[in-house]
C-alpha positions in Angstrom: -0.1 0.1 0.2 1.3 3.7 -1.2 1.9 6.1 1.8 -0.7 8.8 1.0 0.1 12.2 1.5 -2.2 14.8 3.0 -2.5 18.0 1.6 -1.0 20.6 3.9 -4.0 22.6 5.7 -3.7 26.1 4.2 -7.1 27.7 6.2 -6.1 30.0 9.1 -8.4 30.9 12.1 -8.8 34.4 10.2 -10.1 32.8 7.3 -12.8 31.0 9.2 -13.6 33.9 11.5 -14.2 35.8 7.8 -16.2 33.0 6.7 -18.4 32.8 10.3 -18.9 36.6 9.8 -19.9 36.4 6.4 -22.6 33.6 7.1 -23.9 35.4 10.0 -24.0 38.1 7.6 -25.9 36.2 5.2 -28.8 34.4 7.1 -29.6 38.0 9.2 -30.6 39.1 5.7 -32.4 36.3 4.4 -34.5 36.2 8.1 -35.1 40.2 7.2 -36.4 39.5 3.8 -38.4 36.3 5.0 -40.1 38.5 8.1 -41.1 41.6 5.6 -42.6 38.9 3.0 -44.2 37.0 6.1 -45.5 40.4 7.5 -47.4 41.5 4.5 -44.4 43.2 2.6 -45.4 47.3 3.3 -45.8 49.4 6.1 -48.8 48.7 7.5 -49.8 52.5 7.9 -48.6 54.2 4.8 -48.2 51.4 2.5 -44.3 52.0 1.9 -42.4 49.3 -0.1 -39.3 50.7 -1.9 -36.8 49.8 0.1 -36.2 46.8 2.7 -33.4 48.4 4.8 -36.1 51.4 5.3 -38.8 48.7 6.9 -38.6 47.9 10.6 -40.6 45.5 12.7 -42.8 46.7 15.9 -43.5 44.5 18.4 -47.3 45.4 19.6 -48.3 42.2 21.3 -46.9 40.0 24.5 -43.3 39.9 25.5 -40.7 39.5 23.4 -38.6 36.3 23.4 -35.9 37.8 21.6 -34.6 40.4 19.4 -35.3 39.6 15.8 -32.9 42.1 14.3 -29.9 40.7 16.4 -31.0 37.2 17.7 -33.1 35.5 15.4 -30.2 33.8 13.4 -29.9 31.9 16.5 -33.3 30.5 16.6 -35.8 28.1 14.4 -37.9 29.2 11.9 -40.9 28.1 14.0 -39.8 30.4 16.9 -38.9 33.3 14.3 -42.6 33.3 13.1 -43.9 32.6 17.1 -41.8 36.3 17.5 -42.9 38.0 14.1 -46.8 37.2 14.8 -46.6 39.8 17.6 -44.7 42.4 15.3 -46.2 44.7 12.9 -44.2 46.2 9.5 -43.5 49.4 9.5 -41.1 51.8 7.6 -38.8 53.6 9.8 -40.7 57.0 9.6 -44.0 55.5 10.6 -42.1 53.5 13.3 -40.3 56.8 14.5 -43.6 58.4 14.7 -45.4 55.9 16.3 -42.9 55.9 19.2 -42.8 59.8 19.5 -47.1 59.6 19.7 -47.6 61.4 16.2 -49.0 58.3 14.6 -51.4 55.5 16.0 -51.9 52.1 15.0 -54.8 51.7 12.5 -57.1 49.0 14.2 -56.8 45.8 11.6 -53.0 46.7 12.0 -53.4 45.6 15.8 -55.6 42.6 15.2 
């Protein structure tokens, strides 16, 4: 039997860290797109839908189990859907105005 030589490992910890960071970013983006689609794809107050980066999730029901924006990538799709059921989708302007008391959620968004 011939002595098989192994290929020398060329990856480094730094390479692995970069890959893990990329994978986490990719999963977070995927979750945000899923969340936007799941919650209707547009602001529940004004109907804005041009830029996904300008859409936020606002909790309206129950206690937060985890933060969707930062911790969702650690949870299953079932857990994410359960948390999304407690939220409404708002554009960033309507979200800020809601928090400052300038507007209120329409009844259809709360139900």
